[in-house]
C-alpha positions as CSV (number, residue, x, y, z in Angstrom):
1,M,5.4,68.3,-39.8
2,R,5.6,64.5,-39.7
3,I,7.6,64.8,-36.4
4,L,4.9,67.0,-34.9
5,L,2.2,64.6,-36.0
6,A,4.1,61.7,-34.5
7,L,4.6,63.5,-31.3
8,G,0.9,64.3,-31.2
9,V,-0.1,60.7,-31.7
10,L,2.4,59.6,-29.0
11,A,1.0,62.1,-26.5
12,A,-2.6,61.0,-27.2
13,T,-1.6,57.4,-26.8
14,L,0.1,58.1,-23.5
15,A,-2.9,60.1,-22.3
16,A,-5.3,57.3,-23.1
17,A,-3.1,54.5,-21.6
18,P,-4.5,53.2,-18.3
19,G,-2.6,53.9,-15.1
20,P,-1.3,51.2,-12.7
21,V,-4.0,49.0,-11.2
22,P,-4.4,50.0,-7.5
23,L,-3.3,47.2,-5.2
24,P,-6.7,46.5,-3.7
25,E,-8.0,45.8,-7.2
26,R,-5.4,43.1,-7.6
27,M,-6.2,41.3,-4.3
28,A,-8.3,38.2,-4.0
29,H,-10.5,39.8,-1.4
30,T,-10.7,43.1,0.5
31,G,-13.1,42.2,3.3
32,G,-16.3,43.5,1.7
33,G,-16.1,47.1,3.0
34,S,-15.3,50.4,1.3
35,Q,-12.1,51.1,3.3
36,L,-8.9,49.0,3.3
37,I,-5.5,49.2,4.8
38,T,-2.6,47.4,3.1
39,A,0.7,46.7,4.8
40,E,3.2,45.4,2.2
41,A,6.8,44.2,2.6
42,A,9.2,43.2,-0.1
43,D,9.6,39.6,1.1
44,P,9.1,37.5,4.3
45,A,12.5,38.5,5.7
46,A,11.8,42.2,5.5
47,T,11.2,44.3,8.7
48,T,10.1,47.4,6.8
49,G,7.6,48.2,4.1
50,T,4.7,50.5,3.2
51,L,1.3,50.9,4.8
52,T,-1.4,52.5,2.6
53,W,-5.0,53.3,3.4
54,W,-7.6,53.2,0.6
55,D,-11.2,54.4,0.0
56,R,-13.5,52.6,-2.5
57,R,-15.3,55.2,-4.7
58,G,-17.7,53.5,-7.0
59,R,-15.9,50.7,-8.6
60,R,-12.4,52.1,-8.0
61,W,-10.0,52.0,-5.0
62,V,-8.4,55.4,-4.4
63,K,-5.3,55.9,-2.2
64,A,-6.2,58.1,0.9
65,G,-2.7,58.1,2.4
66,S,0.5,56.1,3.0
67,A,3.4,55.8,5.4
68,P,6.5,53.8,6.0
69,A,5.7,50.6,8.0
70,R,7.7,48.4,10.3
71,F,7.1,44.7,10.9
72,G,8.3,41.9,13.2
73,A,12.0,41.6,14.0
74,K,12.0,38.2,12.3
75,G,9.9,39.4,9.3
76,L,6.5,38.0,8.3
77,A,4.9,34.6,8.5
78,E,1.7,33.0,7.1
79,G,-1.0,33.8,9.6
80,T,-2.7,30.4,9.5
81,T,0.5,28.6,10.6
82,R,2.3,31.3,12.6
83,R,3.6,30.4,16.1
84,Q,3.5,32.6,19.2
85,G,6.9,34.1,20.3
86,T,8.5,34.0,16.8
87,N,8.6,37.8,16.5
88,T,7.0,37.6,13.1
89,T,4.1,39.6,11.7
90,P,1.2,37.4,10.6
91,T,0.1,37.8,7.0
92,G,-3.5,37.7,5.9
93,L,-6.7,39.8,5.8
94,Y,-8.1,40.8,9.1
95,G,-10.8,42.9,10.7
96,L,-10.1,45.8,13.0
97,P,-12.3,45.3,16.1
98,Y,-11.6,48.5,18.0
99,A,-9.0,51.2,18.8
100,F,-7.2,52.1,22.0
101,G,-4.6,54.3,23.4
102,I,-2.8,55.9,26.3
103,A,-3.4,59.3,24.7
104,P,-6.9,60.7,24.0
105,A,-8.5,59.7,20.7
106,P,-7.5,61.9,17.8
107,A,-10.1,64.4,16.6
108,G,-12.5,62.8,14.2
109,T,-12.0,59.2,15.6
110,A,-15.2,57.2,14.9
111,Y,-14.0,53.9,16.2
112,R,-14.8,52.7,19.7
113,Y,-11.7,53.9,21.5
114,A,-10.6,52.3,24.8
115,R,-8.4,54.4,27.1
116,V,-5.5,52.6,28.6
117,T,-5.3,52.7,32.4
118,D,-2.7,51.5,34.9
119,R,-4.8,48.3,35.2
120,S,-4.9,47.6,31.4
121,W,-3.2,44.4,30.2
122,W,-3.3,42.3,27.1
123,C,-3.3,38.6,28.1
124,Q,-1.0,36.3,26.1
125,D,-1.0,33.4,28.4
126,N,-2.0,30.3,26.5
127,R,-3.5,28.7,29.7
128,S,-5.7,31.7,30.5
129,R,-9.4,32.0,29.7
130,A,-8.6,35.6,28.7
131,Y,-6.1,34.6,26.1
132,N,-5.7,37.3,23.4
133,R,-8.0,39.7,25.2
134,W,-7.7,43.1,26.9
135,V,-8.3,42.8,30.6
136,E,-8.7,45.5,33.3
137,G,-6.8,43.9,36.2
138,L,-4.8,40.8,35.6
139,P,-6.9,37.6,36.1
140,R,-5.5,34.9,38.4
141,D,-5.0,32.5,35.5
142,C,-3.0,35.0,33.4
143,R,0.6,35.3,34.4
144,A,2.2,38.8,34.3
145,A,5.2,37.4,32.5
146,E,2.8,36.2,29.7
147,A,0.9,39.5,29.3
148,E,1.6,43.0,28.2
149,H,1.1,45.9,30.6
150,L,-0.2,48.3,28.0
151,V,0.6,51.5,29.9
152,A,4.3,50.5,29.9
153,Y,4.5,51.2,26.1
154,R,3.9,54.9,26.2
155,A,5.2,55.7,22.7
156,Q,3.9,52.6,20.8
157,Y,0.4,52.5,22.4
158,A,-0.2,56.2,22.4
159,H,-2.7,55.2,19.7
160,A,-3.5,51.8,18.2
161,L,-5.9,49.6,16.4
162,V,-6.5,46.0,17.3
163,I,-5.8,43.7,14.3
164,G,-8.2,40.8,14.4
165,F,-5.5,38.1,14.0
166,N,-6.4,35.0,16.0
167,Y,-9.1,37.1,17.7
168,D,-12.6,35.7,17.1
169,R,-11.8,32.1,17.9
170,P,-8.3,32.2,19.4
171,V,-6.0,29.2,18.7
172,R,-3.7,28.7,21.6
173,G,0.0,29.1,20.6
174,R,-0.7,31.0,17.4
175,G,-0.2,34.4,18.8
176,A,-1.8,37.3,20.7
177,G,-1.7,41.0,20.9
178,I,-1.2,42.0,17.2
179,F,-1.9,45.7,16.7
180,L,-1.4,48.5,14.3
181,H,0.4,51.1,16.5
182,V,2.9,53.9,16.7
183,D,6.6,53.2,15.9
184,G,9.0,52.3,18.7
185,R,12.7,52.3,18.4
186,G,12.9,49.6,15.7
187,A,11.2,46.5,14.4
188,T,8.2,45.1,16.3
189,A,7.5,41.9,18.2
190,G,4.9,41.0,15.5
191,C,2.8,44.0,15.2
192,V,2.6,46.6,12.3
193,S,3.8,50.1,13.3
194,V,3.8,53.5,11.6
195,P,4.9,57.0,12.6
196,A,2.8,58.8,15.2
197,G,1.4,61.3,12.7
198,A,0.3,58.6,10.3
199,M,-1.4,56.7,13.2
200,R,-3.4,59.7,14.1
201,R,-4.5,60.3,10.5
202,I,-5.5,56.6,10.1
203,L,-7.8,56.9,13.2
204,A,-9.4,60.1,12.0
205,W,-10.0,58.4,8.6
206,A,-11.2,55.0,9.6
207,D,-15.0,54.6,9.7
208,P,-16.3,51.3,11.3
209,G,-19.5,51.8,9.3
210,R,-17.5,51.2,6.1
211,R,-16.1,47.9,7.5
212,P,-12.3,48.6,7.1
213,H,-9.9,45.6,7.1
214,I,-6.2,45.4,7.0
215,A,-4.3,43.1,4.6
216,V,-0.7,42.2,5.5
217,G,1.6,40.5,3.0
218,T,4.5,40.6,0.6
219,R,5.0,41.6,-3.0
220,G,5.1,38.0,-4.2
221,G,5.4,34.4,-3.2
222,P,3.2,32.3,-0.9
223,T,2.5,35.3,1.4
224,A,1.8,37.7,-1.4
225,I,-0.7,40.4,-0.3
226,T,-2.7,39.8,-3.5
227,R,-3.5,36.2,-2.4
228,Y,-5.6,37.5,0.6
């Protein structure tokens, strides 16, 4: 009888114990909206991790989905000091200005969605007035060798979201063309990537009216995702 009573008390205690605190609730800031994407790596040298998308329901954050993520071939670097050409993914908390893709927008996509054409480039030339911007037709001051011809990346840019790193007021030399996109063959040049099915689900889920942001970081240390 005593054993049964003890088991009953233990079961009640476990049932009453709070579950793990969701990652967004441990972060310094989530961007002020009611949707959030987190991309977390084990440490700055990691090239893989987990991407999770969350909904805020009342006072709680609830996981809406998750997928394996890939990061830069040289890992992750603090976004405020990152340098262009380092093949690192910038850590920090960023807006998601708009979506784009070579393929049509997935059903349910609410984001403004720009279709890639043969004339679509992303300028990464530090000397160009179009630095860190989509351009239709390459401007004279943006060298092709310092730009991405978007249509050339048929798998990766089938669907993508622009990550607002160094976007609103671009700092020359910090980096350009950082996206959340579909996986390629391996690590990225600095973007965050996920499997194609996950990217389609994210676009169908994301609602610009709910001001989603993406937080990129590590489990601990100076680039811990909870610091952003």
